[in-house]
C-alpha positions in Angstrom: 3.7 6.1 2.7 6.1 4.6 5.8 8.2 0.9 4.9 5.7 -1.3 7.1 3.4 -0.8 4.6 5.1 -0.9 1.5 7.0 -3.9 2.6 3.0 -5.3 3.9 1.6 -4.0 0.2 4.3 -5.9 -1.6 4.4 -9.1 0.5 0.3 -9.4 0.1 0.5 -8.8 -3.5 3.3 -12.1 -3.3 1.1 -13.7 -2.1 -1.9 -13.2 -3.7 0.1 -13.5 -7.3 1.4 -17.1 -5.5 -1.8 -18.2 -5.0 -3.4 -17.3 -8.2 -1.3 -19.5 -10.1 -1.3 -22.5 -7.2 2.1 -22.2 -6.3 2.6 -23.1 -2.4 5.4 -21.3 -0.7 7.5 -24.3 -1.0 7.3 -24.7 -4.2 8.0 -21.0 -5.2 10.7 -20.9 -3.2 12.5 -24.2 -5.1 11.4 -23.1 -8.0 13.7 -19.5 -7.5 16.1 -21.0 -4.7 15.8 -19.2 -2.1 14.8 -20.1 1.4 11.0 -20.5 2.0 11.2 -19.1 5.5 13.3 -15.6 3.9 9.9 -15.9 1.3 7.3 -16.2 4.4 9.0 -13.1 5.9 8.9 -11.4 2.7 4.8 -12.1 2.2 4.0 -11.2 5.5 5.7 -7.9 5.4 8.5 -8.5 8.1 11.6 -8.4 6.5 13.0 -5.9 4.4 14.3 -7.7 0.7 16.7 -6.4 -2.1 15.4 -4.9 -4.8 17.1 -8.2 -6.7 15.8 -10.7 -4.2 11.9 -8.8 -5.9 13.6 -9.5 -9.3 14.0 -12.8 -8.8 10.8 -13.5 -7.3 8.7 -11.6 -9.9 11.1 -13.7 -12.3 9.5 -17.1 -10.3 5.6 -15.5 -10.8 5.9 -14.3 -14.5 5.4 -10.9 -13.6 7.1 -7.5 -13.5 8.6 -5.5 -10.9 6.4 -2.6 -12.0 3.6 -5.1 -12.0 4.1 -6.2 -8.3 3.6 -2.7 -7.0 0.5 -1.7 -8.7 -1.1 -4.6 -7.7 -1.5 -2.7 -4.1 -4.1 0.1 -4.5 -1.8 2.8 -2.6 1.3 1.9 -4.5 -0.8 2.0 -7.5 -2.1 5.5 -7.0 1.8 7.0 -6.1 3.2 8.4 -9.6 6.7 9.3 -7.8 7.1 5.4 -7.2 6.0 4.4 -10.2 8.7 6.7 -12.0 11.7 5.7 -9.8 10.6 1.9 -10.5 11.0 2.6 -14.5 13.8 3.7 -13.7 15.6 1.4 -11.3 14.0 -1.5 -13.9 17.2 -0.3 -16.8 19.6 -1.4 -14.3 18.2 -5.0 -14.6 20.5 -6.0 -16.8 23.8 -4.6 -15.0 25.1 -6.9 -12.0 22.4 -5.5 -9.0 24.7 -7.5 -5.9 26.5 -4.1 -7.1 23.8 -1.4 -6.5 22.8 -1.8 -2.4 19.0 -1.5 -3.3 16.8 -2.1 -0.5 12.9 -1.8 0.4 14.2 -0.9 4.0 16.3 2.5 2.6 15.3 2.9 -1.2 11.6 2.1 -1.2 11.0 4.7 2.1 12.7 7.3 0.4 11.2 6.7 -3.0 13.9 5.3 -4.9 15.0 8.8 -4.6 18.7 7.3 -5.7 20.5 4.6 -7.3 24.0 4.8 -7.2 26.3 1.9 -6.6 27.6 0.4 -3.7 30.6 2.5 -2.4 
C-alpha cells in the first residue's frame, strides 16, 4: 500500500470517528489544539502528519492509534503494519519530538525503524 492510500485510509477513519462522536472539525480542533485547516487536510488524506499529531488526534477521539488504523480493512489485514505500530506505541510516553516519525516516511516503509533524530 502506498503513502497516498495510507493517508486517505487514516483520514477517512478519523472523519468517521469524529462524526460518530458528533464532533465538528472545529470542535475537535479546539479540543486538541490544532488548526482546523490542518485537521481538514489530514481527514482528506492530502497532508502528511507526524505520529505525535496522530496520537493527539486519537487522544481527542478517545481511541488508540492501533484501533484507528485497524478501522480500515486494507490496514487491518497488514500484519506487519500492526506489529510496527505496536512497537511505536511503546515510545508513547517518551518525548516524541525527539523522533523523526512521519506518515510520509515511516508508513510508506511500514515503519521499518524507530530511531532518534540525528
